C-alpha positions in Angstrom: 0.2 -0.1 -0.4 3.1 2.7 0.7 4.8 1.6 -2.8 1.6 2.1 -4.3 0.5 5.3 -2.5 4.2 6.9 -3.2 3.8 6.5 -6.8 0.4 7.9 -7.0 1.3 11.1 -4.8 5.1 11.3 -7.0 2.9 11.6 -10.6 3.8 15.1 -12.1 -0.1 15.5 -12.6 -0.3 15.4 -9.1 2.6 18.2 -7.7 5.5 19.8 -8.8 7.5 18.6 -6.2 7.9 15.2 -5.0 5.8 14.4 -1.7 7.2 12.8 1.5 5.2 9.8 3.5 5.3 8.2 6.2 3.6 5.3 7.3 3.0 3.2 10.3 2.0 -0.5 10.5 -1.6 -1.3 11.8 -0.4 -3.7 14.9 1.8 -0.7 15.9 -0.9 2.2 16.2 -0.5 1.2 20.1 2.1 1.2 20.6 3.4 4.7 22.5 6.9 4.6 21.5 6.5 3.5 17.8 4.0 6.7 17.2 6.2 8.9 18.8 8.9 7.2 16.3 7.0 7.2 13.6 6.1 11.5 14.5 9.9 12.1 14.8 10.5 11.0 11.0 7.7 12.9 9.8 9.1 16.0 12.0 12.9 15.1 10.3 12.0 14.6 7.0 10.1 18.1 7.3 13.2 19.5 8.6 12.3 20.4 12.2 14.9 22.3 13.9 15.4 19.8 16.6 17.0 17.6 14.2 19.1 20.1 12.4 22.3 22.1 13.3 20.8 25.9 13.2 23.8 27.6 11.8 22.2 30.7 12.6 22.6 30.1 16.5 24.9 32.7 18.0 27.1 29.7 19.6 27.4 27.7 16.4 30.6 30.1 15.3 31.7 27.6 12.4 30.3 27.0 9.5 32.3 24.2 7.8 31.2 20.9 9.1 34.3 19.5 8.5 35.9 21.1 10.8 33.6 19.7 14.0 33.7 16.2 15.8 29.9 14.9 16.8 29.9 13.2 20.2 26.7 11.6 20.7 26.0 10.6 24.4 22.9 8.2 25.5 22.4 5.8 28.3 19.7 2.5 28.3 17.8 1.2 30.7 16.4 -1.7 30.0 14.8 -3.0 32.9 14.9 -2.1 36.7 17.2 -5.5 37.7 19.2 -5.7 34.6 22.4 -3.1 34.0 22.5 0.5 32.5 24.6 1.2 29.3 26.1 4.2 28.5 27.8 4.5 25.0 29.5 7.5 23.3 29.4 7.3 19.5 32.2 9.8 17.5 31.3 10.8 14.0 34.3 12.9 11.8 32.0 13.4 9.2 27.9 13.2 10.0 27.2 14.1 6.2 29.1 11.2 4.5 26.7 8.8 5.3 29.5 5.8 5.7 30.0 4.0 9.1 33.8 4.2 8.6 33.8 7.5 9.8 31.5 6.2 13.1 33.6 4.9 16.6 31.3 3.5 19.2 32.5 2.3 22.9 29.8 1.4 26.0 30.2 1.1 29.7 28.4 -0.9 32.1 26.6 1.0 34.4 24.3 0.3 37.4 20.7 -0.4 37.0 19.0 2.7 36.4 21.4 4.5 36.2 20.8 7.7 33.6 23.5 9.6 34.9 27.0 8.8 33.7 29.5 9.4 37.0 32.9 11.1 36.0 35.1 7.7 36.1 32.6 6.3 33.5 32.1 9.2 31.4 35.9 9.7 31.7 36.8 6.8 30.7 34.4 6.8 27.8 35.6 10.0 26.5 39.2 8.7 26.6 38.6 5.5 24.4 36.9 7.7 22.2 39.0 10.3 21.6 42.4 8.4 21.5 40.6 6.1 18.6 39.9 9.4 16.7 43.4 10.7 17.3 44.6 7.8 15.8 42.5 7.5 12.6 43.4 11.5 12.5 47.2 10.5 12.9 46.7 7.7 10.0 45.0 9.6 7.7 46.8 12.4 8.2 44.0 15.2 9.1 44.0 17.2 11.5 41.4 16.5 14.2 38.7 19.2 14.1 38.9 22.1 16.3 35.2 22.3 17.0 33.1 19.6 18.9 29.5 19.4 19.1 28.2 16.7 22.6 25.0 15.3 21.8 23.1 14.4 25.3 19.9 12.3 24.6 17.7 10.9 26.8 17.5 13.6 29.8 13.5 14.0 29.9 13.1 13.2 33.5 15.4 14.7 35.2 15.3 17.9 37.2 16.9 21.2 35.8 20.1 20.8 38.9 20.5 17.4 37.4 21.1 18.2 34.0 23.3 21.7 35.2 25.4 18.2 36.8 25.3 16.5 33.6 26.3 19.6 31.3 29.7 20.0 33.8 30.5 16.1 34.1 30.8 16.6 30.6 32.6 19.4 30.4 35.1 18.2 32.7 35.2 14.8 30.9 36.3 16.2 27.5 38.7 18.7 29.0 40.1 16.2 30.6 40.7 14.1 27.4 41.9 17.3 25.2 44.0 18.5 27.8 47.4 17.0 25.6 46.1 18.8 22.4 47.3 22.3 21.9 44.4 23.8 20.6 41.7 23.1 22.8 38.7 22.4 21.0 35.5 25.2 21.6 32.3 22.9 23.1 28.5 22.7 22.2 26.4 21.3 23.9 22.9 20.2 23.1 20.1 18.1 25.1 18.0 16.3 23.0 14.5 15.1 24.8 12.1 12.4 23.3 9.3 13.0 25.4 6.9 15.6 24.5 7.1 19.2 26.5 10.6 18.7 27.0 13.1 20.1 24.5 
């Protein structure tokens, strides 16, 4: 049905521009996570500001995305008794569309833990940045002078905890960058999936 609908709305007689379509299976209509995932996909296709970088933002002083290192951080809670998993993903070229520019590192945390300790975060950052620097040396590239850190999954924490997370992230990144001559500029952003928390 999705294929036939896509062909119909993409006909030249219907519109001069292509039409974006997002479908959800009937069995997932009662699944809240699946529905919000579908809404997120629609927002991404519409160019919603939450899912793109606003180059007019005064905090972003650069225009060349090739000189930017993108870091994503998330803590996954499977259940109350099983341990949480903290993950750091580093991407040196987010618009390339290839996994060769991505590096992933994970750390097992205690159950129901959303905020990583400075020790756990430092271990993750040190592994990630060490691998990134090794890649730069191998490819004879200069490390990116700017870092964008995206921290996901903090919709249910209070403002004090959010500030604590920012301070810990800045401390951990600063400790990892002490050996570099040029300190990169850091821009932190929090992406929350729950409605009403942006």
